[in-house]
C-alpha positions in Angstrom: -7.2 23.6 25.2 -9.8 21.4 23.6 -8.4 22.0 19.9 -4.9 20.6 21.6 -6.8 17.8 23.0 -8.6 17.1 20.0 -5.6 17.2 18.1 -3.9 14.4 20.3 -6.8 12.3 20.3 -6.8 12.3 16.9 -3.2 11.7 15.8 -2.1 10.0 19.0 0.2 7.6 17.0 2.2 10.7 16.2 2.0 12.4 19.7 3.3 9.2 21.2 6.2 9.3 18.6 7.0 12.8 18.8 7.5 12.4 22.6 9.8 9.3 22.2 12.0 11.5 19.5 12.1 14.2 22.1 13.2 11.6 24.6 16.1 10.3 22.6 17.4 13.7 22.2 18.4 13.3 25.3 20.6 10.6 25.0 21.8 11.7 21.9 21.3 15.6 21.5 20.8 17.3 18.2 23.8 17.8 15.7 24.3 17.7 12.2 23.9 14.1 12.0 20.4 14.5 12.5 20.3 15.0 8.6 21.2 12.3 7.6 18.4 10.3 9.6 15.9 11.4 7.2 14.9 9.6 4.2 13.4 11.9 1.9 12.9 9.7 -0.9 10.6 8.0 1.0 8.8 10.7 2.6 8.3 12.4 -1.1 6.9 8.6 -2.2 4.3 8.7 0.5 3.2 12.1 -0.5 2.8 11.4 -4.0 1.0 8.1 -3.5 -1.5 9.4 -1.0 -2.2 12.2 -3.0 -3.0 9.8 -6.2 -5.3 7.7 -4.1 -7.1 10.9 -3.0 -7.3 11.6 -6.2 -9.1 8.1 -7.4 -11.3 8.5 -4.2 -12.6 11.6 -5.5 -13.4 9.8 -8.9 -15.6 7.4 -7.2 -13.4 5.0 -8.5 -13.3 2.7 -5.2 -17.2 3.0 -4.9 -17.7 2.1 -8.5 -14.9 -0.6 -8.5 -16.9 -2.2 -5.3 -20.2 -2.4 -6.9 -19.3 -3.6 -10.0 -17.8 -6.4 -8.1 -20.8 -7.1 -5.8 -23.2 -7.0 -8.6 -22.0 -10.0 -9.8 -21.9 -12.3 -6.6 -24.8 -15.3 -7.0 -24.4 -16.7 -3.4 -23.6 -15.8 -0.3 -20.7 -17.9 0.0 -19.6 -16.0 -3.3 -20.5 -12.7 -1.8 -18.5 -13.5 1.9 -15.3 -14.6 -0.4 -15.7 -11.6 -2.9 -16.3 -8.7 0.4 -12.6 -10.5 2.0 -10.8 -10.9 -0.9 -11.5 -7.6 -2.4 -9.6 -6.0 0.3 -7.0 -8.1 -0.2 -6.2 -7.2 -3.8 -7.1 -3.5 -3.7 -4.7 -3.0 -0.8 -1.8 -4.0 -3.0 -2.0 -0.9 -4.7 -3.5 1.8 -2.4 -1.9 0.4 0.8 -3.8 -1.5 3.8 -5.3 1.7 5.6 -6.8 2.9 2.5 -8.1 -0.3 1.8 -10.3 -0.5 5.0 -11.0 3.1 4.8 -13.0 2.0 1.8 -14.8 -1.3 2.5 -15.7 -1.5 6.0 -17.9 1.5 5.9 -19.6 -0.4 2.9 -19.8 -3.7 4.9 -21.3 -2.8 7.5 -24.9 -1.1 5.9 -24.8 -4.3 3.5 -24.9 -6.8 5.7 -27.5 -5.0 7.8 -29.7 -5.0 4.1 -29.1 -8.8 3.9 -30.0 -9.5 7.7 -26.9 -10.7 8.4 -25.5 -8.0 11.1 -24.4 -11.5 13.4 -21.5 -11.8 10.5 -19.9 -8.1 11.2 -17.6 -9.2 14.0 -16.1 -12.3 11.6 -16.5 -10.4 8.4 -14.5 -7.1 9.7 -11.5 -9.1 11.4 -11.2 -11.2 8.1 -11.4 -8.1 5.9 -8.8 -6.6 8.3 -6.3 -9.4 7.9 -6.7 -9.6 4.1 -6.1 -5.9 4.2 -2.4 -6.4 6.2 -1.5 -9.3 4.4 -2.6 -8.1 0.5 -0.8 -5.1 1.0 2.0 -7.1 1.4 2.5 -8.5 -1.8 3.8 -4.9 -2.9 6.5 -2.5 -2.4 3.7 0.2 -2.8 1.2 -1.9 -0.4 2.1 -0.3 3.0 4.9 1.8 4.3 7.2 -0.2 5.7 7.4 -2.0 2.2 8.1 1.1 0.8 10.7 2.1 3.4 12.6 -1.3 3.3 12.4 -1.7 -0.7 14.1 1.8 -0.9 16.5 1.5 2.0 18.0 -1.5 1.0 17.9 -0.7 -2.6 16.1 -3.9 -3.1 15.5 -5.1 -7.0 11.7 -6.4 -8.0 13.2 -9.8 -8.2 14.4 -9.7 -5.0 11.0 -8.4 -3.3 8.7 -10.4 -4.9 10.6 -13.8 -4.3 10.7 -12.8 -0.4 6.9 -11.8 -0.6 4.8 -13.9 -3.1 4.8 -17.4 -1.6 3.7 -15.5 1.9 1.3 -13.9 0.0 0.3 -17.2 -2.1 -0.3 -18.8 1.4 -2.2 -16.2 2.5 -4.9 -16.1 -0.4 -5.8 -19.7 0.1 -6.2 -19.1 4.0 -8.4 -16.2 3.2 -10.3 -17.5 1.0 -11.2 -20.8 2.5 -12.0 -18.9 5.8 -14.8 -16.6 4.8 -16.5 -19.1 3.2 -18.6 -20.1 6.3 -18.7 -16.5 7.2 -22.3 -16.2 5.4 -25.3 -18.6 4.6 -25.5 -20.1 1.3 -28.9 -18.5 0.2 -29.0 -14.7 0.8 -31.5 -12.0 -0.5 -29.8 -10.4 -3.2 -28.2 -7.1 -1.6 -30.1 -4.0 -2.9 -26.5 -2.1 -4.3 -26.7 2.1 -5.3 -25.7 2.7 -8.7 -22.3 3.9 -8.8 -20.7 6.0 -12.0 -17.1 7.3 -12.3 -16.1 10.8 -11.9 -14.7 12.8 -14.8 -13.1 10.6 -17.3 -10.3 12.9 -17.9 -9.2 13.1 -14.1 -9.5 9.5 -13.8 -6.7 9.3 -16.7 -4.7 11.6 -15.3 -4.5 10.1 -11.9 -4.2 6.4 -13.2 -1.3 7.8 -15.6 0.4 9.7 -12.0 0.3 6.6 -10.1 2.0 4.8 -13.1 4.6 7.4 -12.5 5.1 6.5 -9.2 5.4 3.0 -9.8 7.9 4.0 -12.1 9.5 5.9 -9.4 9.1 3.0 -6.8 11.4 0.7 -9.3 13.7 3.9 -9.7 13.3 4.7 -13.3 12.0 8.5 -12.7 13.6 10.4 -10.3 11.3 11.0 -6.9 11.8 14.7 -7.4 10.5 14.9 -10.7 7.6 12.6 -9.7 6.5 14.2 -6.5 6.9 18.1 -8.3 3.9 16.6 -11.0 1.6 15.1 -8.4 1.5 17.9 -6.7 1.0 20.6 -9.5 -1.4 17.8 -11.0 -3.3 17.9 -8.0 -3.2 22.0 -7.4 -4.4 22.3 -10.7 -7.2 19.6 -10.9 -8.3 19.9 -7.3 -6.6 21.5 -4.9 -9.4 20.9 -1.7 -7.7 17.4 -2.1 -4.6 18.6 -0.2 -5.8 19.4 2.6 -7.0 15.7 2.8 -3.4 14.5 3.0 -2.5 12.5 5.6 0.7 14.9 6.4 0.2 13.5 9.9 1.6 10.4 8.8 4.8 12.1 7.1 5.6 13.9 10.5 5.5 10.3 12.3 8.1 9.2 10.2 10.2 11.9 10.5 9.9 11.3 14.3 10.4 7.1 13.4 13.7 8.4 11.8 14.7 10.8 14.4 14.0 7.9 17.0 15.7 5.1 15.2 18.9 7.4 14.3 19.2 8.2 17.9 19.0 4.6 19.1 21.5 3.2 16.6 23.9 5.8 18.3 23.4 4.1 21.7 25.9 1.3 22.2 24.0 -0.3 24.9 20.8 -0.5 22.6 22.7 -1.2 19.5 24.5 -4.1 21.0 21.1 -5.8 22.6 19.2 -5.4 19.4 21.9 -6.9 17.5 22.1 -9.9 19.8 18.4 -10.3 19.1 18.7 -9.9 15.5 22.0 -12.3 15.5 19.5 -15.4 16.5 16.6 -14.6 14.4 15.7 -11.4 12.5 12.4 -12.6 11.4 11.2 -13.5 15.2 12.5 -10.5 16.6 10.7 -7.9 14.0 7.6 -9.9 14.3 7.9 -9.8 18.1 8.8 -6.0 17.8 6.1 -5.4 15.6 3.6 -6.7 18.2 4.3 -3.9 20.8 5.3 -0.5 18.6 3.8 -1.6 15.5 5.3 -2.5 12.1 6.0 0.3 10.8 8.3 2.1 13.1 9.5 -2.0 13.8 10.9 -1.8 10.4 12.6 2.1 10.6 14.0 0.8 13.9 15.5 -2.3 13.1 16.7 -1.6 9.6 19.8 0.5 11.5 20.8 -2.9 13.1 21.0 -5.9 10.3 21.6 -6.6 6.8 19.3 -9.6 6.4 16.6 -7.6 4.8 14.5 -10.4 3.7 13.8 -11.8 7.2 13.4 -8.5 8.9 10.8 -7.6 5.6 8.8 -11.2 6.0 9.1 -10.3 9.9 7.1 -6.9 10.3 4.7 -7.6 7.2 3.8 -11.2 9.3 4.3 -9.1 12.3 1.4 -7.1 10.9 -0.8 -9.9 12.8 -1.3 -10.1 16.4 -2.1 -7.5 18.5 -4.4 -5.0 17.6 -1.4 -2.2 17.5 1.0 -4.8 15.2 -0.6 -2.7 12.7 -2.2 0.6 13.0 -4.6 0.0 10.0 -6.2 -2.4 12.3 -7.3 0.7 14.7 -8.9 2.1 11.7 -11.2 -1.4 11.5 -12.0 -1.1 15.4 -12.8 2.6 15.3 -15.5 2.3 12.5 -17.1 -1.0 14.2 -17.4 1.1 17.6 -19.6 3.6 15.5 -21.7 1.1 14.4 -25.1 0.8 16.1 -24.8 -2.8 18.5 -21.0 -2.7 18.2 -19.7 -5.6 20.4 -16.7 -4.1 20.7 -15.5 -7.0 23.7 -16.6 -10.0 20.9 -15.0 -8.1 18.1 -11.2 -7.8 20.2 -11.3 -11.6 21.0 -12.4 -12.7 17.8 -9.7 -10.6 16.3 -7.0 -11.6 18.7 -7.9 -15.2 17.9 -7.5 -15.1 14.1 -5.0 -12.8 14.4 -2.5 -14.9 16.4 -3.5 -18.3 14.2 -2.6 -16.3 11.3 0.8 -15.0 12.8 1.8 -18.9 14.0 0.8 -20.1 10.4 2.8 -17.5 8.6 5.9 -18.0 10.9 5.9 -21.6 10.3 5.7 -21.0 6.5 8.7 -18.3 6.9 10.6 -20.3 9.1 10.5 -23.6 6.9 10.7 -21.6 3.4 
């Protein structure tokens, strides 16, 4: 029994989503149409990208990159901007949750070493916002982008024309907000020398990442890419297979079932179409606050052809409540383990900063 409770606690999102999927089965009993709910291309791409990212982490690439970047910081202001913008740019290629898993555990002890523990809350809040906003810049930055890019059969030009203006505004605002977090003068942080792992493995993982990008842009079939990536992982380091987030894949399957079933319920379909008809942007951003932006993207995509506002809405909607983007919960979980954590202050600062960012980017999206 304890093992079951431990699993539920660890995979709470999957557990809740699975319950929702089972609940919708009472509305729409399982039939042959269920097979059509599942987007195999999205699942295979997610699996391939997770595998490549695990390979990069095993090679120590992210630790090495962090060391190289931080060693160049010459002042407190420069270090502050660096710590915020690192997850912003890294999340564009390895997703927002991976960026936070890499940089939050590094940032907390670093702030302690330089005597700036009081800056932990604003720094972590800005890093979380940066990871969520940086990830919206590319189709592979987060799961909802990957899903919508595939579902609406978008071109690279269509995607970047929608997201780059919002990304640019986010970059400027985050850089400005990060400047006062740390004082101008700081003791030089003592950084442990980080080296890269096997150059051969790193080269192979880099090639596999390029292959994944080619698959995202529909140059290479997803089945071929998935087979090559998994085979490479099994040959080079089979233990990494066990580190892949299969819970995320199962959660997506549950999302697909919930979305597919609700789209076949007339009352739900009419209600969502009514809201989306008024404003797809605001409806998707608001829905993200309640059920998170990934399931919001999956659910609402079945009721609108306005991909641009849906794409903008679920990405902007990652700001706001702690559950608006599930990656935000990673930061909260890691911070709670830190000695002297002030969770109440974290939630207050997090909510205020996120609401300001949400209002700002919604205004930008509505104007442009």
